BAFI-3210 file (N, C-alpha, C; in Angstrom, 3 decimals, decimal comma, padded with zeros to 6 digits):
// residues 239
n [1|2|3|4|5|6|7|8|9|10|11|12|13|14|15|16|17|18|19|20|21|22|23|24|25|26|27|28|29|30|31|32|33|34|35|36|37|38|39|40|41|42|43|44|45|46|47|48|49|50|51|52|53|54|55|56|57|58|59|60|61|62|63|64|65|66|67|68|69|70|71|72|73|74|75|76|77|78|79|80|81|82|83|84|85|86|87|88|89|90|91|92|93|94|95|96|97|98|99|100|101|102|103|104|105|106|107|108|109|110|111|112|113|114|115|116|117|118|119|120|121|122|123|124|125|126|127|128|129|130|131|132|133|134|135|136|137|138|139|140|141|142|143|144|145|146|147|148|149|150|151|152|153|154|155|156|157|158|159|160|161|162|163|164|165|166|167|168|169|170|171|172|173|174|175|176|177|178|179|180|181|182|183|184|185|186|187|188|189|190|191|192|193|194|195|196|197|198|199|200|201|202|203|204|205|206|207|208|209|210|211|212|213|214|215|216|217|218|219|220|221|222|223|224|225|226|227|228|229|230|231|232|233|234|235|236|237|238|239]
n.u [000,862|000,685|001,631|001,213|001,762|000,436|000,275|-002,140|-001,718|-003,383|-004,530|-002,892|-003,470|-004,743|-004,848|-004,025|-004,501|-003,498|-004,485|-003,851|-005,183|-007,408|-008,749|-008,813|-009,855|-009,089|-009,644|-007,964|-007,438|-004,781|-002,275|000,798|003,023|002,190|002,159|000,963|-000,552|-000,599|-002,247|-000,783|-001,659|-001,748|-000,421|-000,860|001,468|000,970|000,159|-002,448|-004,943|-005,724|-008,382|-008,863|-008,639|-011,061|-012,772|-011,864|-012,604|-015,391|-015,829|-014,888|-016,741|-019,078|-018,484|-018,375|-021,026|-022,315|-021,284|-022,406|-025,140|-025,118|-024,344|-026,557|-028,550|-027,611|-027,806|-030,558|-031,360|-030,266|-031,829|-034,337|-033,889|-033,873|-036,461|-039,326|-041,352|-040,955|-042,322|-042,677|-044,327|-044,412|-042,010|-039,565|-038,579|-035,795|-034,902|-036,219|-035,040|-032,425|-032,644|-033,559|-031,475|-031,436|-031,523|-033,316|-033,565|-032,142|-032,715|-032,254|-029,279|-028,560|-026,988|-027,439|-030,157|-030,231|-028,891|-030,643|-032,903|-032,091|-031,902|-034,469|-036,337|-038,943|-041,493|-044,297|-047,386|-047,816|-048,831|-051,207|-053,579|-057,188|-059,653|-059,879|-062,347|-062,741|-060,160|-059,509|-061,372|-060,637|-058,173|-058,696|-058,961|-056,499|-054,659|-053,020|-054,807|-057,283|-056,540|-055,943|-058,487|-059,739|-058,455|-059,316|-062,064|-062,136|-061,207|-063,330|-065,381|-064,410|-064,684|-067,359|-068,624|-070,907|-072,063|-069,982|-068,322|-069,977|-070,149|-067,486|-067,235|-069,023|-067,670|-065,371|-066,472|-067,515|-065,155|-063,809|-065,620|-065,587|-062,870|-062,722|-064,453|-063,098|-060,607|-061,493|-062,618|-060,304|-058,785|-060,364|-060,061|-057,293|-057,240|-058,707|-056,966|-054,841|-055,988|-056,391|-053,869|-051,398|-049,861|-047,490|-044,989|-043,757|-040,562|-037,729|-034,472|-030,981|-031,091|-032,858|-036,113|-037,974|-040,027|-041,162|-041,856|-044,264|-043,652|-040,930|-040,178|-038,245|-037,327|-036,818|-037,002|-037,803|-040,881|-042,910|-045,997|-049,228|-052,476|-055,006|-053,372|-052,481|-051,160|-048,288|-046,965|-046,228|-045,852|-044,105|-045,116|-043,431|-043,646]
n.v [-001,181|002,160|005,264|008,721|012,178|015,151|018,610|020,907|023,425|025,599|025,763|025,891|024,612|022,338|018,877|015,869|012,466|009,401|006,081|003,138|003,555|004,876|007,874|010,342|013,434|016,010|019,013|021,172|023,568|025,096|026,213|027,596|026,473|023,997|020,513|017,955|015,077|011,812|008,693|005,736|003,174|-000,141|-003,371|-006,901|-009,673|-011,310|-009,708|-008,832|-006,454|-004,761|-005,284|-007,952|-008,857|-008,140|-010,001|-012,300|-011,674|-011,621|-014,294|-015,518|-014,513|-015,731|-018,425|-018,416|-017,808|-020,099|-022,038|-021,142|-021,535|-024,322|-025,026|-024,092|-025,833|-028,261|-027,700|-027,408|-030,022|-031,306|-030,133|-031,170|-033,814|-033,775|-033,343|-034,916|-036,168|-035,800|-034,053|-036,188|-036,725|-034,434|-034,200|-034,900|-038,095|-038,560|-036,841|-037,920|-040,487|-039,725|-038,492|-040,643|-042,303|-044,541|-047,141|-047,104|-049,161|-051,514|-051,611|-051,870|-052,957|-055,918|-055,339|-052,596|-052,661|-053,919|-051,975|-049,790|-050,850|-051,067|-048,396|-047,265|-049,085|-051,637|-052,041|-051,546|-051,062|-049,411|-050,840|-053,315|-055,502|-054,935|-053,338|-051,813|-050,659|-049,966|-049,473|-047,275|-045,400|-045,069|-043,985|-041,354|-039,986|-039,633|-037,364|-034,155|-031,946|-032,965|-033,789|-031,327|-030,162|-031,978|-031,492|-028,859|-029,327|-030,832|-028,906|-027,105|-028,663|-028,870|-026,257|-026,143|-025,262|-026,002|-025,558|-024,675|-026,917|-028,831|-027,822|-028,062|-030,839|-031,607|-030,526|-032,116|-034,635|-034,115|-033,528|-035,987|-037,601|-036,538|-036,909|-039,720|-040,497|-039,495|-040,886|-043,515|-043,645|-043,179|-045,452|-047,463|-046,890|-047,367|-050,091|-051,121|-050,552|-052,220|-054,713|-054,590|-054,566|-055,951|-059,144|-059,785|-058,534|-057,667|-057,038|-055,341|-056,222|-056,059|-056,225|-058,282|-059,850|-060,273|-061,880|-060,668|-060,250|-057,801|-056,201|-056,091|-054,187|-051,332|-047,811|-046,605|-048,958|-050,670|-051,384|-053,854|-053,727|-054,999|-055,264|-055,150|-055,552|-054,832|-051,927|-051,837|-049,801|-046,247|-044,937|-043,848|-043,504|-044,985|-045,945]
n.w [000,000|-000,891|000,450|000,526|001,070|-000,007|-000,860|-001,793|-004,270|-004,198|-001,684|001,227|003,552|002,944|002,966|001,449|001,711|000,566|000,119|-001,277|-003,923|-002,969|-002,106|000,397|001,365|003,537|005,321|007,357|009,948|011,466|013,765|012,538|013,682|014,539|014,207|012,012|013,194|012,392|012,467|011,890|009,553|010,249|009,358|009,289|009,699|007,563|005,562|005,660|006,584|009,719|010,020|009,921|012,465|013,519|012,357|013,605|016,209|016,010|015,341|017,667|019,493|018,555|019,046|021,825|022,342|021,329|023,059|025,423|024,951|024,749|027,351|028,732|027,774|028,813|031,512|031,719|031,174|033,420|035,416|034,763|035,338|038,078|038,745|040,127|038,608|035,507|032,618|030,442|028,270|026,797|025,557|022,975|021,552|021,598|023,613|025,832|025,921|026,469|029,000|030,550|030,190|028,434|025,927|023,039|021,224|022,058|024,736|028,347|030,077|032,060|034,282|034,572|035,110|037,636|039,137|038,948|040,164|042,798|043,299|042,759|043,689|043,782|041,257|042,402|044,163|047,284|050,413|051,534|049,936|049,960|052,171|055,305|057,129|059,868|060,811|059,221|060,193|062,904|062,481|061,829|064,203|065,231|064,790|064,580|064,499|065,429|067,994|069,190|069,169|070,860|073,325|073,720|074,012|076,382|078,210|078,039|079,147|081,757|082,688|082,592|080,307|078,422|075,937|074,227|074,414|073,239|070,609|069,785|069,899|067,850|065,655|065,670|065,043|062,486|061,096|061,319|059,929|057,277|056,613|056,795|054,697|052,431|052,497|052,398|049,848|048,329|049,006|047,908|045,211|044,883|045,512|043,393|041,287|041,969|041,526|038,807|037,766|035,644|035,928|034,626|032,300|029,060|028,005|026,486|026,858|026,868|024,123|023,588|023,708|026,644|029,112|032,100|035,647|036,535|038,707|038,573|036,765|035,803|035,840|032,561|031,173|028,134|026,993|025,505|023,955|023,187|021,591|023,993|026,182|029,590|030,855|032,735|034,065|034,256|031,063|028,075|024,820|022,134|019,456]
ca.u [000,000|001,491|001,120|001,881|001,144|000,629|-000,408|-002,687|-001,113|-004,380|-004,831|-001,771|-003,967|-005,467|-003,972|-004,589|-003,862|-003,893|-004,225|-004,211|-006,145|-008,586|-008,312|-009,645|-009,385|-009,537|-009,182|-007,792|-006,826|-003,920|-001,160|001,902|004,038|001,614|002,382|-000,131|-000,268|-001,360|-002,176|-000,461|-002,463|-000,841|-000,738|-000,367|002,629|000,540|-000,228|-003,831|-005,123|-006,175|-009,789|-008,940|-008,843|-012,496|-013,354|-011,543|-013,415|-016,758|-015,811|-014,760|-018,018|-020,033|-018,141|-018,801|-022,488|-022,688|-020,966|-023,389|-026,392|-024,913|-024,367|-027,938|-029,277|-027,182|-028,380|-031,981|-031,492|-030,011|-032,991|-035,421|-033,582|-034,173|-037,912|-039,796|-042,106|-040,819|-043,396|-042,122|-045,228|-044,200|-040,652|-039,322|-038,050|-034,360|-034,749|-036,655|-034,004|-031,250|-032,928|-033,667|-030,241|-031,900|-031,387|-034,651|-033,534|-031,651|-033,165|-031,252|-028,495|-028,920|-026,283|-028,141|-031,446|-029,978|-028,541|-031,838|-033,821|-031,605|-032,129|-035,886|-037,196|-039,795|-042,637|-045,499|-048,085|-047,658|-050,011|-051,756|-054,889|-058,331|-059,932|-060,304|-063,065|-062,533|-058,825|-059,577|-062,130|-059,814|-057,051|-059,120|-058,894|-055,107|-053,881|-052,795|-056,000|-058,282|-056,021|-056,127|-059,920|-060,062|-057,997|-060,232|-063,345|-061,949|-061,154|-064,700|-066,126|-063,925|-065,284|-068,806|-069,124|-071,476|-072,318|-068,704|-067,875|-070,798|-069,753|-066,192|-067,490|-069,614|-066,599|-064,521|-067,176|-067,570|-063,805|-063,538|-066,470|-065,086|-061,601|-062,985|-065,044|-062,065|-059,619|-062,150|-062,710|-058,953|-058,388|-061,093|-059,409|-056,018|-057,509|-059,111|-055,753|-054,076|-056,634|-056,257|-052,469|-050,994|-048,790|-046,252|-044,766|-042,755|-039,616|-036,504|-033,256|-029,813|-031,447|-033,726|-037,428|-038,113|-041,235|-040,772|-042,920|-044,489|-042,975|-039,499|-039,917|-037,479|-037,349|-035,970|-037,300|-038,566|-041,958|-043,645|-047,432|-050,112|-053,879|-055,569|-052,437|-052,606|-049,885|-047,860|-046,300|-046,351|-045,015|-044,092|-045,249|-042,353|-044,234]
ca.v [000,000|003,377|006,363|009,964|013,415|016,247|019,857|021,592|024,750|026,641|025,830|025,271|023,819|021,190|017,706|014,697|011,218|008,380|004,703|002,099|004,053|005,448|009,195|011,021|014,816|016,686|020,393|021,543|024,867|024,899|027,177|027,247|025,680|022,714|019,462|016,999|013,749|010,789|007,352|004,844|001,976|-001,272|-004,609|-008,112|-010,253|-011,976|-008,723|-008,453|-005,288|-005,065|-005,685|-009,401|-009,100|-008,031|-011,293|-013,232|-011,311|-012,092|-015,752|-015,860|-014,214|-016,769|-019,651|-018,249|-017,886|-021,501|-022,745|-020,726|-022,245|-025,729|-025,150|-023,922|-027,072|-029,266|-027,330|-027,727|-031,479|-031,654|-029,733|-032,117|-035,060|-033,615|-033,313|-036,254|-036,726|-034,882|-034,173|-036,930|-036,719|-033,204|-034,216|-035,807|-039,386|-038,468|-036,216|-038,900|-041,519|-039,127|-038,294|-041,949|-043,049|-045,829|-047,408|-047,413|-050,373|-052,672|-051,593|-051,774|-054,152|-056,502|-054,599|-051,332|-052,980|-054,142|-050,699|-048,954|-051,434|-050,648|-046,955|-046,896|-050,080|-052,444|-051,375|-052,053|-050,098|-049,625|-051,305|-054,627|-055,454|-054,907|-052,100|-052,006|-049,431|-049,617|-048,881|-045,942|-044,505|-044,750|-043,154|-039,958|-039,356|-039,571|-036,347|-032,961|-031,101|-033,591|-033,756|-029,958|-030,011|-032,796|-030,749|-027,724|-029,833|-031,190|-027,646|-026,572|-029,462|-028,526|-024,973|-026,311|-024,528|-027,118|-025,191|-024,699|-028,311|-029,513|-027,356|-028,677|-032,251|-031,721|-030,258|-033,306|-035,685|-033,746|-033,682|-037,421|-038,149|-036,116|-037,594|-041,138|-040,645|-039,263|-041,963|-044,749|-043,568|-043,341|-046,846|-048,261|-046,669|-048,082|-051,523|-051,444|-050,541|-053,433|-055,851|-054,451|-054,646|-057,186|-059,795|-059,877|-057,535|-058,068|-055,941|-055,577|-056,012|-056,610|-056,461|-059,448|-059,736|-061,137|-061,724|-060,534|-059,808|-056,359|-055,539|-055,993|-053,084|-050,210|-046,650|-046,750|-050,206|-050,603|-052,364|-054,219|-053,815|-055,390|-054,974|-055,848|-055,604|-053,861|-051,229|-052,076|-048,631|-045,040|-045,136|-042,897|-044,292|-044,798|-046,102]
ca.w [000,000|-000,975|001,255|000,145|001,532|-000,959|-000,537|-002,965|-004,405|-003,925|-000,249|001,939|004,682|002,384|003,005|000,779|002,132|-000,400|000,532|-002,259|-004,903|-002,322|-001,672|001,388|001,465|004,755|005,448|008,765|010,234|012,613|013,807|011,658|014,367|014,975|013,239|011,825|013,735|011,692|013,031|010,776|009,346|010,401|008,666|009,938|009,029|006,331|004,569|005,830|007,433|011,076|010,022|010,116|013,885|013,760|011,992|014,679|017,374|015,751|015,431|019,082|020,149|018,161|019,753|023,215|022,354|021,151|024,298|026,423|024,644|025,086|028,808|029,175|027,485|029,777|032,806|031,653|031,297|034,812|036,195|034,501|036,024|039,491|038,933|040,472|037,482|034,372|031,613|029,318|027,117|026,031|025,006|021,860|021,989|021,886|024,928|026,830|026,016|027,113|030,420|031,206|029,912|027,926|024,497|022,546|020,410|022,809|026,120|029,404|030,385|033,353|035,328|034,765|035,749|039,060|039,764|039,039|041,135|044,111|043,433|042,697|044,315|042,903|040,645|043,038|045,001|048,712|051,123|051,220|049,313|050,863|052,901|056,695|057,502|061,282|060,904|058,616|061,067|064,072|062,026|061,745|065,522|065,658|064,083|065,393|064,560|066,304|069,363|069,698|069,444|072,025|074,502|073,897|074,500|077,790|078,967|078,083|080,124|083,097|083,060|082,445|079,143|077,685|074,538|073,490|074,351|072,240|069,274|069,456|069,633|066,515|064,680|065,621|064,318|061,068|060,544|061,190|058,874|055,967|056,380|056,553|053,359|051,424|052,495|051,969|048,388|047,785|049,175|046,926|043,916|044,891|045,481|042,021|040,464|042,271|040,882|037,359|037,359|034,973|036,699|033,844|031,250|028,070|027,859|025,713|027,641|026,167|022,736|023,463|024,331|027,813|029,916|033,501|036,544|036,436|039,822|038,273|035,834|036,344|034,941|031,385|030,466|026,885|027,153|024,294|024,227|022,083|021,864|025,143|027,308|030,673|031,031|034,105|034,655|033,435|029,875|026,962|023,597|021,160|018,123]
c.u [000,899|000,823|001,898|001,080|001,463|-000,183|-000,873|-002,064|-002,103|-004,666|-003,717|-002,230|-004,701|-004,498|-004,670|-003,791|-004,376|-003,497|-004,731|-005,359|-007,425|-008,159|-009,322|-009,065|-009,962|-008,928|-009,117|-007,190|-006,038|-002,877|-000,006|002,910|003,506|001,787|001,177|000,313|-001,179|-001,155|-001,914|-001,392|-001,523|-001,348|-000,217|000,807|002,255|000,088|-001,673|-003,916|-005,671|-007,637|-009,938|-009,137|-010,314|-013,192|-013,091|-012,370|-014,843|-016,833|-015,720|-016,060|-019,070|-019,757|-018,571|-020,310|-022,944|-022,408|-021,961|-024,715|-026,276|-024,961|-025,779|-028,761|-028,908|-027,761|-029,859|-032,213|-031,258|-031,189|-034,145|-035,177|-033,946|-035,667|-038,410|-040,520|-042,034|-041,939|-042,894|-043,010|-045,063|-042,840|-040,572|-038,599|-036,571|-034,116|-035,130|-035,587|-032,758|-031,470|-032,975|-032,426|-030,568|-031,679|-032,742|-034,694|-033,171|-032,124|-032,017|-030,471|-028,896|-028,234|-026,992|-029,490|-031,260|-029,672|-029,778|-032,856|-033,390|-031,911|-033,612|-036,813|-038,025|-040,987|-043,926|-046,091|-047,899|-048,963|-050,468|-053,131|-056,008|-058,445|-060,423|-060,997|-062,816|-061,176|-058,808|-060,292|-061,312|-058,646|-057,409|-058,998|-057,462|-054,307|-053,876|-054,067|-057,037|-057,815|-056,175|-057,592|-060,330|-059,646|-058,925|-061,582|-063,254|-061,912|-062,546|-065,559|-065,713|-064,559|-066,801|-069,390|-069,673|-071,682|-071,036|-068,181|-068,663|-070,425|-068,438|-066,367|-068,080|-068,559|-065,683|-065,173|-067,252|-066,212|-063,467|-064,360|-065,973|-063,777|-061,785|-063,525|-063,982|-061,076|-060,230|-062,260|-061,344|-058,490|-059,107|-060,465|-058,092|-056,228|-057,931|-057,903|-054,906|-054,662|-056,478|-054,832|-052,155|-049,848|-047,457|-046,183|-043,674|-041,855|-038,468|-035,314|-032,106|-030,144|-032,368|-035,037|-037,545|-039,443|-040,836|-041,996|-043,040|-043,758|-041,482|-039,174|-039,152|-037,584|-036,357|-036,188|-038,101|-039,589|-042,640|-045,115|-048,172|-051,550|-054,398|-054,649|-052,759|-051,231|-049,481|-047,179|-046,567|-045,360|-045,117|-044,100|-044,111|-042,893|-045,419]
c.v [001,231|004,465|007,619|011,130|014,505|017,430|020,511|022,964|025,853|026,793|025,136|024,397|022,570|020,009|016,534|013,472|010,115|007,006|003,775|002,530|004,587|006,753|009,785|012,410|015,461|018,076|020,755|022,930|024,706|026,007|026,664|026,324|024,319|021,692|018,526|015,644|012,744|009,443|006,373|003,641|000,784|-002,458|-005,783|-008,663|-010,935|-011,006|-008,308|-007,265|-005,720|-005,430|-007,188|-009,750|-008,979|-009,344|-012,317|-012,943|-011,795|-013,605|-016,202|-015,619|-015,266|-018,080|-019,579|-018,375|-019,331|-022,310|-022,407|-021,444|-023,717|-025,938|-024,998|-025,174|-028,163|-028,980|-027,648|-029,222|-031,932|-031,281|-030,699|-033,439|-034,985|-033,587|-034,732|-036,910|-035,761|-035,089|-034,872|-036,860|-035,473|-033,179|-035,134|-037,053|-039,328|-037,869|-037,186|-039,975|-040,987|-038,976|-039,620|-042,811|-044,473|-045,915|-047,860|-048,701|-051,605|-052,705|-051,466|-053,076|-054,665|-055,773|-053,285|-051,559|-053,171|-052,834|-049,832|-049,527|-051,074|-049,179|-046,606|-047,880|-050,826|-051,637|-051,986|-050,978|-050,448|-050,121|-052,671|-054,472|-055,449|-053,598|-052,464|-050,730|-048,998|-048,937|-047,473|-044,954|-044,099|-043,840|-041,681|-039,227|-039,247|-038,657|-035,075|-032,142|-031,663|-033,575|-032,370|-029,717|-030,807|-032,097|-029,572|-028,182|-030,214|-029,941|-027,043|-027,349|-029,109|-027,234|-024,969|-025,422|-025,564|-026,793|-025,272|-026,118|-029,089|-029,116|-028,001|-030,156|-032,477|-031,499|-031,473|-034,422|-035,386|-033,943|-035,155|-038,033|-037,799|-036,832|-039,067|-041,360|-040,486|-040,425|-043,289|-044,790|-043,786|-044,793|-047,756|-048,123|-047,434|-049,589|-051,972|-051,491|-051,782|-054,649|-055,809|-054,678|-055,999|-057,828|-059,845|-058,758|-058,050|-056,873|-056,360|-055,223|-056,734|-056,971|-057,645|-059,210|-060,751|-060,857|-061,740|-060,180|-058,292|-055,604|-055,371|-054,911|-051,973|-049,034|-046,823|-048,041|-049,925|-051,737|-052,595|-054,418|-054,257|-055,132|-055,822|-055,930|-054,523|-053,245|-051,315|-050,909|-047,426|-045,137|-043,954|-043,718|-043,954|-044,884|-047,044]
c.w [000,000|-000,188|000,884|000,648|000,518|-000,523|-001,828|-003,062|-004,092|-002,440|000,501|003,078|004,227|002,279|002,364|001,178|001,229|000,114|-000,558|-003,133|-004,276|-001,685|-000,710|001,581|002,710|004,787|006,912|008,839|011,514|012,630|012,968|012,343|014,834|013,864|013,190|012,360|013,048|012,383|011,898|010,740|009,340|009,620|009,487|009,137|007,729|005,269|004,678|006,768|008,775|011,126|010,196|011,579|014,247|013,433|013,083|015,921|017,217|015,890|016,886|019,832|019,819|018,892|021,207|023,338|022,227|022,411|025,395|026,213|025,028|026,590|029,354|028,927|028,485|031,155|032,850|031,808|032,733|035,696|035,995|035,206|037,496|039,766|039,164|039,307|036,304|033,356|030,356|028,084|026,257|025,342|023,794|022,366|022,350|023,264|026,036|027,030|026,714|028,609|031,174|031,013|029,440|026,423|023,977|021,735|021,243|024,254|027,106|029,532|031,766|034,505|035,635|035,437|037,250|039,777|039,959|040,026|042,556|044,369|043,545|043,399|043,286|042,407|041,209|043,938|046,471|049,321|050,665|050,595|050,346|051,624|054,297|057,170|058,941|061,468|060,323|059,526|062,287|063,703|062,009|063,079|066,042|064,737|064,917|065,564|065,528|067,754|069,979|070,040|070,678|073,318|074,775|074,441|075,976|078,658|079,100|079,070|081,548|083,587|082,853|081,351|078,176|076,195|073,704|073,353|073,305|070,821|068,849|069,143|068,248|065,433|064,542|064,815|062,822|060,403|060,329|060,059|057,484|055,635|056,070|055,143|052,275|051,357|052,054|050,445|047,746|047,889|048,185|045,540|043,825|044,813|044,083|041,101|040,719|041,563|039,366|036,877|036,736|035,745|035,963|032,809|030,324|027,780|026,945|026,598|026,951|024,725|022,512|024,201|025,466|028,506|031,385|034,337|036,476|037,538|039,568|037,248|036,539|035,377|033,795|030,630|029,197|026,925|025,811|024,657|022,976|022,514|023,025|026,333|028,330|030,904|032,496|034,779|033,761|032,280|028,922|025,682|022,631|019,744|018,210]
res [m|s|e|s|d|t|k|s|p|n|n|p|n|n|t|t|i|t|f|a|e|q|s|v|t|t|t|t|r|r|p|q|d|e|k|i|k|q|k|p|l|t|r|s|s|t|g|q|s|t|s|s|f|d|v|r|s|v|r|s|a|l|m|k|k|m|n|l|v|k|r|r|k|m|k|r|a|e|q|l|e|k|v|e|s|p|p|y|h|t|m|d|l|d|t|v|a|t|l|l|k|s|d|l|m|d|g|l|s|e|e|e|v|q|r|r|r|l|e|s|g|y|n|e|m|e|g|e|g|g|i|n|p|v|k|l|l|l|k|q|f|f|n|i|m|v|l|i|l|l|v|a|m|v|v|s|f|v|f|k|d|w|v|e|a|g|v|i|g|v|i|m|l|l|n|a|g|v|g|f|a|q|e|y|k|a|e|k|t|m|d|s|l|r|q|m|a|s|p|t|a|q|v|i|r|n|g|e|s|n|t|i|a|t|r|d|l|v|p|g|d|v|i|l|l|k|t|g|d|v|v|g|a|d|c|r|v|i|e]
***
């Protein structure tokens, strides 16, 4: 790149600076004893101008942005893993397989099944089958709220405040009745689910189809279903 300074004969204060066939004309007024200070245009060792550093800066900024997005995705996946029941039905299959650390084609290995069973336990509902109404009714009188009401009723009897004692007694009975009705309904629902549960399930493990007990299912198992089968656990449909 050639650089030359020339002065126009018509204007002594007119300075023309030429850079590689590109001319920029500037007019300045200065004292006679002041010198013009020019900032030289530098080049890299390869002959490129300093604008190449701008390209590198943009490239570096893009790489940082991509790394930030990647870290955010990984953080989101870690947060979903901590959720007790992630919304698997809203995710695509690849995301579900990644979160459950499962192979959609070959299923889990036996070593992984054993590890997950130790971590999550067996796939079975708590409690024994059947409903005991007497046990449910007595259970309603053994909680903090009822005990507080019972103490208040005893104090009312001691001070012969029969009306207040009667009101507290009615509240206790209503509370016990409502609690008994709710828990009895819930127990009936659970008992129905226990009776509906299928005793066996067909899964893919180590790339092979196996029939196992439903209670032996673990998170991440690939289950094979056909028409009329009872689903033995919460599942995400693959195909």
